[in-house]
C-alpha positions as CSV (number, residue, x, y, z in Angstrom):
1,M,-12.0,20.4,2.1
2,Q,-11.3,19.4,-1.3
3,L,-7.8,20.1,-1.2
4,T,-7.5,18.3,2.4
5,K,-9.5,15.0,0.5
6,Y,-6.9,15.1,-2.0
7,R,-4.1,15.3,0.1
8,A,-5.3,12.3,2.2
9,F,-7.1,9.8,-0.3
10,G,-5.9,11.2,-3.5
11,K,-4.3,9.0,-6.5
12,F,-0.6,9.5,-5.2
13,R,-1.8,9.0,-1.4
14,V,-3.7,5.5,-2.8
15,I,-0.4,4.3,-4.4
16,Q,1.6,5.2,-1.9
17,M,-0.5,3.1,0.7
18,A,-0.9,0.2,-1.2
19,V,2.8,0.0,-2.0
20,S,3.7,0.7,1.4
21,L,1.1,-2.3,2.6
22,L,2.6,-4.6,-0.1
23,S,6.1,-4.1,0.4
24,M,5.3,-4.7,4.3
25,L,3.3,-8.1,3.9
26,I,6.8,-9.2,1.5
27,Y,9.1,-8.3,4.2
28,W,6.9,-9.9,6.3
29,G,6.6,-12.8,4.2
30,F,10.3,-13.6,3.6
31,S,11.4,-12.8,7.2
32,S,8.8,-15.0,8.9
33,G,9.4,-17.4,7.3
34,I,6.2,-18.2,6.3
35,F,6.8,-19.1,2.8
36,E,9.5,-21.8,3.7
37,I,6.9,-23.0,6.2
38,L,4.2,-23.0,3.8
39,F,5.6,-24.4,0.3
40,N,9.2,-25.8,1.4
41,Y,8.3,-28.0,4.6
42,N,10.4,-31.2,4.6
43,E,8.5,-33.5,7.2
44,S,10.8,-36.2,7.1
45,S,13.8,-33.7,7.9
46,I,12.1,-33.7,11.6
47,D,12.9,-36.6,13.6
48,Y,9.3,-37.3,14.9
49,N,6.3,-39.3,13.8
50,A,3.9,-37.3,10.8
51,Q,1.4,-36.2,13.8
52,K,4.5,-34.8,15.8
53,A,5.6,-33.1,12.7
54,E,2.3,-31.6,11.6
55,Q,2.0,-30.3,15.0
56,V,5.4,-28.5,14.8
57,R,4.3,-27.5,11.3
58,H,1.4,-25.7,12.9
59,D,3.4,-24.1,15.7
60,M,5.8,-22.7,13.3
61,L,3.0,-20.9,11.2
62,E,1.3,-19.7,14.5
63,S,4.6,-18.0,15.6
64,S,5.0,-16.4,12.2
65,M,2.0,-15.2,12.2
66,Y,3.1,-12.0,14.7
67,L,3.7,-9.1,12.2
68,S,6.6,-8.1,13.8
69,E,9.3,-9.1,11.4
70,Y,8.5,-6.4,9.0
71,M,8.6,-3.8,11.5
72,N,12.0,-5.1,12.7
73,I,14.5,-2.3,13.7
74,Q,17.2,-4.0,10.9
75,G,14.9,-4.3,8.7
76,Y,11.2,-2.8,6.9
77,T,11.0,0.3,9.6
78,T,14.7,2.7,9.2
79,T,14.4,1.5,5.5
80,I,12.0,0.6,3.0
81,M,8.9,2.2,5.3
82,F,11.1,5.5,6.1
83,I,11.5,6.2,2.4
84,L,7.9,5.3,1.3
85,M,6.7,7.4,4.5
86,L,8.5,10.2,2.9
87,A,7.1,10.0,-0.8
88,V,4.5,12.4,0.3
89,L,7.3,15.1,-0.1
90,I,7.2,15.0,-3.7
91,L,3.5,15.9,-3.2
92,F,4.3,19.2,-0.8
93,Y,7.0,20.0,-3.4
94,Q,4.8,20.0,-6.2
95,E,2.3,22.0,-4.2
96,K,5.2,24.6,-3.1
97,N,5.6,25.2,-6.6
98,G,2.3,25.3,-8.1
99,L,-0.5,26.0,-5.8
100,F,1.2,28.1,-3.2
101,T,1.4,30.9,-5.6
102,F,-1.9,31.2,-6.3
103,R,-3.2,31.3,-2.5
104,Y,-0.3,34.2,-2.1
105,V,-2.2,35.7,-5.1
106,R,-5.6,35.6,-3.4
107,G,-3.8,37.1,-0.4
108,E,-3.4,34.6,2.0
109,S,-0.5,35.0,4.4
110,Q,2.7,33.2,3.1
111,K,2.9,31.8,6.6
112,K,-0.1,30.3,7.4
113,V,-0.2,28.6,3.8
114,I,2.9,27.2,4.7
115,L,2.4,25.9,8.0
116,S,-1.0,25.1,7.6
117,T,0.1,22.7,4.4
118,I,3.1,21.5,6.7
119,F,1.0,20.4,9.4
120,Q,-2.0,18.8,7.5
121,Y,0.5,16.7,5.7
122,S,2.2,15.6,8.2
123,W,-1.1,14.5,10.4
124,I,-2.3,13.0,7.2
125,N,1.1,10.7,6.8
126,A,1.3,9.9,10.7
127,L,-2.4,8.7,10.6
128,W,-2.3,6.9,7.8
129,Y,1.1,5.2,8.5
130,C,-0.5,4.6,12.6
131,I,-3.4,2.6,11.2
132,M,-1.4,0.3,9.0
133,G,1.8,0.5,10.6
134,N,1.6,-0.5,14.0
135,R,3.0,-4.0,15.1
136,M,2.3,-6.8,17.1
137,E,5.8,-8.4,18.9
138,Y,6.1,-11.8,20.9
139,I,6.7,-10.0,24.4
140,P,5.2,-7.0,25.8
141,R,8.1,-4.9,27.8
142,N,7.2,-2.6,30.6
143,T,8.1,0.8,28.9
144,F,4.9,2.3,29.5
145,D,4.5,0.7,33.4
146,G,5.6,4.2,34.4
147,I,2.4,5.8,33.3
148,F,-0.4,2.9,33.6
149,G,0.3,0.8,36.6
150,E,3.0,-2.1,37.4
151,G,2.0,-5.3,34.8
152,F,0.0,-2.8,32.5
153,S,2.4,-4.3,29.2
154,A,1.7,-8.4,30.4
155,A,-1.7,-7.7,31.6
156,S,-3.1,-5.7,28.2
157,P,-1.0,-6.6,25.6
158,Y,-3.0,-5.5,22.8
159,L,-3.5,-2.4,24.3
160,Y,0.0,-1.7,25.0
161,Y,0.8,-2.4,21.6
162,M,-1.3,0.2,20.3
163,V,0.3,2.6,22.9
164,Q,3.5,1.5,21.6
165,G,2.4,2.9,18.0
166,I,1.6,6.2,19.6
167,P,5.6,7.3,19.7
168,S,7.2,5.4,17.5
169,I,4.9,5.6,14.5
170,L,2.1,8.4,15.0
171,I,4.4,11.1,16.7
172,G,7.8,9.8,14.8
173,T,5.9,9.8,11.2
174,F,4.3,13.3,12.2
175,V,7.9,15.0,13.0
176,Y,10.1,13.0,10.5
177,T,7.2,14.3,7.8
178,L,6.9,18.0,9.3
179,F,11.0,17.9,8.8
180,G,11.0,16.7,5.4
181,C,8.5,19.6,4.1
182,V,10.5,22.1,5.8
183,I,13.4,20.8,4.0
184,A,11.5,20.9,0.9
185,L,11.0,24.5,1.0
186,Y,14.7,24.8,0.4
187,C,15.2,22.3,-2.1
188,K,15.4,22.8,-5.9
189,K,14.5,19.1,-7.2
190,S,11.4,17.1,-5.0
191,Y,14.1,13.9,-4.8
192,Q,16.4,16.4,-3.0
193,A,14.7,16.8,0.1
194,L,14.5,12.7,0.6
195,L,17.8,12.7,0.0
196,W,18.4,14.8,2.8
197,M,16.2,13.1,5.1
198,L,18.1,9.6,4.5
199,G,20.9,11.7,4.9
200,Y,20.0,13.0,8.3
201,F,18.6,9.8,9.6
202,W,21.4,7.6,8.8
203,G,24.1,9.9,9.3
204,T,23.3,11.2,12.2
205,Q,22.7,7.1,13.8
206,I,26.2,6.5,12.1
207,L,27.9,9.4,13.5
208,L,26.3,9.4,17.1
209,E,27.0,5.4,17.1
210,F,30.4,5.7,16.0
211,F,31.0,8.2,19.1
212,R,29.5,5.9,21.2
213,C,31.8,3.1,20.4
214,T,34.6,5.1,20.1
215,F,34.9,7.6,22.9
216,L,32.5,6.2,25.5
217,K,33.1,2.6,26.4
218,Q,34.1,2.9,29.7
219,Q,30.8,5.5,30.5
220,A,28.0,3.1,30.1
221,G,25.7,6.0,31.6
222,L,26.8,8.3,28.9
223,A,26.6,6.0,26.4
224,W,23.1,5.0,27.0
225,F,22.1,8.9,27.0
226,I,23.6,9.2,23.6
227,G,22.0,6.5,22.4
228,K,18.4,7.8,22.7
229,F,18.7,10.4,20.0
230,E,19.9,7.7,17.8
231,P,17.2,7.8,15.2
232,T,16.8,3.9,15.3
233,F,16.3,4.5,19.3
234,L,12.7,5.7,18.4
235,Y,11.6,2.2,16.6
236,G,13.7,0.3,19.0
237,F,12.8,1.2,22.3
238,Y,10.2,-1.4,23.3
239,G,13.4,-3.9,22.9
240,Y,13.9,-2.9,26.5
241,V,12.9,-4.0,29.8
242,Y,13.3,-1.5,32.9
243,H,14.0,-2.3,36.3
244,N,11.8,0.6,37.0
245,P,10.3,2.4,34.8
246,T,8.8,5.8,35.3
247,I,7.1,8.1,33.6
248,R,10.3,9.4,32.3
249,T,10.7,5.9,31.0
250,A,8.0,6.2,28.5
251,L,8.5,9.8,27.4
252,Q,12.4,8.9,26.6
253,T,11.2,7.0,23.6
254,M,10.7,10.5,21.8
255,D,14.1,12.0,22.9
256,S,15.5,11.1,19.2
257,L,12.6,13.1,18.0
258,I,13.9,16.4,19.7
259,L,17.0,17.2,17.3
260,P,14.6,17.1,13.9
261,V,11.8,19.3,16.0
262,L,14.4,21.6,16.7
263,L,16.1,21.8,13.3
264,S,12.7,22.3,11.7
265,C,11.7,25.3,13.9
266,V,15.1,26.7,13.4
267,L,15.0,26.3,9.4
268,L,11.5,27.5,9.8
269,I,12.2,30.8,11.1
270,I,15.9,31.4,8.6
271,F,13.2,30.6,5.9
272,F,10.4,33.1,6.7
273,R,13.0,35.6,7.6
274,K,14.6,35.3,4.0
275,E,11.2,35.6,2.3
276,E,10.5,38.9,4.6
277,K,13.7,40.6,3.6
278,I,12.7,39.5,-0.3
279,N,9.3,40.6,0.1
280,A,10.5,44.0,1.8
């Protein structure tokens, strides 16, 4: 229980989440233009009377209050947030090189220790970022109408955004944290796991996008299929509107997580078999 509390609310976790929240707000402040509106708004530059100019300023402020900017696919989610989200791998690496040994000595199963630790770090990280990282957008899409019924997104926008955060933030963070912890089992230094994760995320993104743009120019259907496996699709699926949304339309939001899940399983199997040979 104390160990779970440390992983969820320890000093490192508090710093991680505080830095994440601060960076989100700074990114949002600049990308939304709210700083310009608040401190550098020039009423004389608009061909309106003073009352109308103030109304325009008010409308601009109201528009900028949507928090979608800090979760922009080209911005925060796939860069700053991804790095901060995986900073928890440092803690896992420290446990791997320290606490794990003491637990083995006490007779605990190696598989149980490693798997329970990985899964606990993953769901704790996922819950934290789901609470803090879900977003609001200007226009609700119909991605989940195939599950909840036609018009769900438009009729229940706030509920839609909560549902939207399940695949992109909750499940996505869980899978990438799990994948990162598995990679950390093979690393000699803690920072190497983070570098491998960044290499996977952007390396896969660049390779698949290059393949789509180079070889699938005339095959829109196949290009779309391949595109769903690009890591950034997880954070950008809400940009699409579907002619006939189905359950598959909703579930395909997580297609890009199939590869890291499969790689995690394969790497875990290889790791445990290797350890069994060493301990035999």
